[in-house]
C-alpha positions as CSV (number, residue, x, y, z in Angstrom):
1,M,84.6,91.0,79.0
2,T,87.7,91.1,77.0
3,N,89.6,88.2,75.7
4,I,91.8,86.5,78.3
5,T,95.0,84.7,77.7
6,I,95.7,81.8,80.2
7,I,99.4,80.7,80.5
8,P,99.5,77.6,82.7
9,D,102.5,76.4,84.5
10,A,104.5,79.4,84.4
11,D,107.3,79.8,86.9
12,D,108.4,83.1,88.6
13,E,111.0,83.5,86.0
14,A,108.7,83.5,83.1
15,V,106.4,86.0,84.8
16,A,109.3,88.3,85.4
17,H,110.1,88.1,81.8
18,W,106.6,88.8,80.8
19,L,106.6,91.9,83.1
20,E,109.8,93.2,81.7
21,A,108.5,92.7,78.2
22,H,105.6,94.7,79.0
23,L,107.1,97.4,80.9
24,Q,109.8,98.3,78.4
25,P,107.5,99.5,75.5
26,A,105.6,101.6,78.0
27,L,108.8,103.2,79.1
28,S,110.0,103.8,75.5
29,S,106.7,105.2,74.4
30,H,107.1,108.5,76.3
31,A,109.7,110.3,78.6
32,G,107.8,110.7,81.6
33,P,107.1,108.3,84.8
34,V,105.1,105.0,84.3
35,A,102.8,103.9,86.9
36,I,102.0,100.4,87.8
37,T,100.0,98.7,90.7
38,I,101.1,95.5,92.2
39,P,99.6,93.1,94.8
40,G,100.9,92.3,98.2
41,G,100.9,88.8,99.8
42,S,103.5,86.2,99.3
43,T,103.4,85.7,95.4
44,P,104.9,88.7,94.0
45,F,108.2,89.2,95.9
46,P,110.0,86.2,94.5
47,I,108.9,87.6,91.0
48,L,110.2,91.0,91.9
49,A,113.5,89.7,93.1
50,R,114.1,88.2,89.6
51,L,113.3,91.7,88.1
52,E,116.4,93.1,89.9
53,K,118.5,91.9,87.0
54,S,116.2,93.3,84.4
55,T,116.9,96.3,82.2
56,I,113.9,98.2,83.4
57,D,114.7,101.8,84.4
58,W,113.1,101.7,87.7
59,T,113.9,105.4,88.4
60,R,110.9,106.0,86.1
61,I,108.5,103.5,87.6
62,V,105.8,104.7,90.2
63,V,104.4,101.8,92.1
64,W,101.0,101.8,93.9
65,P,99.9,98.7,96.0
66,G,96.6,97.5,94.9
67,D,95.6,97.3,98.5
68,D,97.3,97.4,102.0
69,R,96.5,96.5,105.5
70,I,96.1,99.4,107.8
71,V,99.1,98.9,109.9
72,P,102.5,100.8,110.4
73,E,104.9,100.3,107.4
74,D,107.4,98.5,109.6
75,N,104.8,95.9,110.4
76,P,105.5,92.7,108.5
77,A,101.9,92.7,107.3
78,S,102.3,96.1,105.5
79,N,102.2,95.7,101.7
80,V,103.7,99.0,101.0
81,G,106.6,98.3,103.5
82,R,107.5,95.1,101.7
83,I,107.1,96.7,98.3
84,R,109.4,99.6,99.4
85,A,112.0,97.2,100.6
86,A,112.0,95.3,97.3
87,L,111.7,98.2,94.8
88,E,113.1,101.4,96.3
89,P,116.7,100.1,96.3
90,L,116.3,99.8,92.5
91,G,115.2,103.3,92.3
92,A,111.3,103.0,92.0
93,R,109.1,105.5,93.7
94,V,106.5,103.6,95.9
95,V,103.3,105.3,97.0
96,A,101.4,104.5,100.2
97,L,97.5,104.2,99.7
98,E,95.5,106.8,101.4
99,E,91.7,107.4,101.6
100,G,90.8,110.2,99.0
101,A,93.8,109.5,97.0
102,T,93.6,109.8,93.1
103,P,95.5,107.0,91.4
104,P,97.0,107.6,88.1
105,H,96.3,105.7,84.8
106,F,98.4,102.6,85.1
107,A,100.5,100.9,82.4
108,L,99.9,97.6,84.2
109,T,97.6,96.3,86.9
110,W,99.1,93.2,88.4
111,L,96.6,91.2,90.5
112,G,96.5,88.1,92.7
113,M,93.3,86.4,93.8
114,G,92.3,84.7,97.0
115,G,90.7,81.2,97.1
116,D,87.3,83.1,98.0
117,G,87.7,85.2,94.7
118,H,88.8,88.4,96.2
119,V,91.2,90.7,94.3
120,A,93.2,93.5,96.1
121,S,91.1,93.9,99.3
122,L,87.9,93.6,97.5
123,F,86.5,90.7,99.4
124,P,83.0,89.1,98.7
125,N,81.4,90.8,101.7
126,T,82.5,94.3,100.5
127,D,80.2,94.0,97.4
128,P,82.6,95.9,95.0
129,Q,81.0,97.6,92.2
130,A,82.2,98.4,88.7
131,D,80.9,102.0,88.8
132,D,82.3,102.8,92.3
133,P,82.5,106.7,92.5
134,Q,85.6,106.4,94.8
135,A,89.0,105.2,93.7
136,V,90.2,104.0,97.3
137,R,88.2,102.5,99.9
138,R,88.6,101.6,103.5
139,L,87.3,98.0,103.9
140,V,86.9,95.4,106.5
141,P,87.0,91.7,105.3
142,D,84.3,89.5,106.9
143,P,85.6,87.0,108.0
144,L,88.9,88.5,108.7
145,P,91.7,86.3,107.4
146,P,93.5,84.9,110.5
147,E,96.9,85.6,108.9
148,A,96.2,89.4,108.4
149,P,93.3,90.2,110.6
150,F,93.4,94.0,109.7
151,A,91.2,96.5,108.2
152,R,92.3,97.4,104.7
153,L,92.6,100.3,102.1
154,S,92.1,99.1,98.5
155,L,91.9,100.4,95.0
156,T,88.4,99.9,93.8
157,I,87.4,98.1,90.6
158,P,87.5,101.5,88.4
159,A,90.8,102.4,89.7
160,L,92.2,98.9,89.0
161,L,90.8,99.0,85.6
162,D,92.2,102.5,84.6
163,S,95.1,100.5,83.1
164,D,96.4,99.5,79.7
165,A,96.6,95.8,80.7
166,L,95.7,93.4,83.4
167,V,97.7,90.5,84.6
168,F,96.8,87.8,87.3
169,V,99.3,85.5,88.9
170,I,97.4,82.6,90.4
171,R,98.8,79.7,92.2
172,G,97.0,76.4,92.9
173,A,94.4,74.3,91.4
174,D,91.7,75.5,93.7
175,K,92.2,79.1,92.8
176,R,92.4,78.2,89.1
177,A,89.0,76.6,89.4
178,V,87.6,79.8,90.9
179,F,89.1,81.9,88.2
180,D,87.9,79.6,85.5
181,A,84.4,79.8,86.8
182,A,84.6,83.5,86.8
183,V,85.7,83.6,83.3
184,A,82.7,81.4,82.4
185,G,80.3,83.6,84.3
186,K,79.6,80.9,86.7
187,N,80.1,83.1,89.8
188,D,79.7,86.7,90.9
189,L,82.7,87.0,93.1
190,P,84.9,90.1,92.9
191,V,87.3,88.6,90.4
192,A,84.3,87.9,88.1
193,R,83.1,91.6,88.4
194,V,86.6,92.7,87.6
195,L,86.8,90.5,84.5
196,K,83.4,91.3,83.4
197,A,84.1,95.1,83.5
198,A,87.6,94.7,81.9
199,R,88.1,96.1,78.3
200,Q,91.8,95.8,78.0
201,P,93.9,92.7,77.5
202,V,94.0,90.3,80.4
203,T,96.7,87.7,80.9
204,C,96.5,85.0,83.7
205,F,99.5,82.9,84.8
206,A,98.0,79.9,86.5
């Protein structure tokens, strides 16, 4: 497990500033596109809204969702649909997940975490492995979350970790307790497996 920096009580503005500060050097280091992966759910979109005022050259950013619900993009539950609506007007290119896809190396992997310790759509019942030979898997959470009862596509642990840096944004004391237990090696939930396999810097806003 790599060193983990935990930044408590950070608001959306602080997270947005951190993201901008991380992406600018990645953009400056070479002239090509820069790939990132970001989560769905409710947490990222207020943060993304604050990035609209940033100096990031979004025309050079390629965005992959870390996971998605298998629904049409115009369905409110579609992560890629919401990400497109937020970032394509700024010039970013957003890639929909597909089985058999080959994700790039990411400058940044941004993750959330559920109260059950899932990251992306790697739920505990899916038994995610750090040496998974596939980059994208079709998965079905069990139990299905009532707010989003759909099968999923998800980047696997190796695909998520093919990245220069990891950042978690976690809200709530209950989730923070699950994350802290994972850091301490007190559970074997998907988040713990990601952290155990990580070799790059990890920052957690909690």
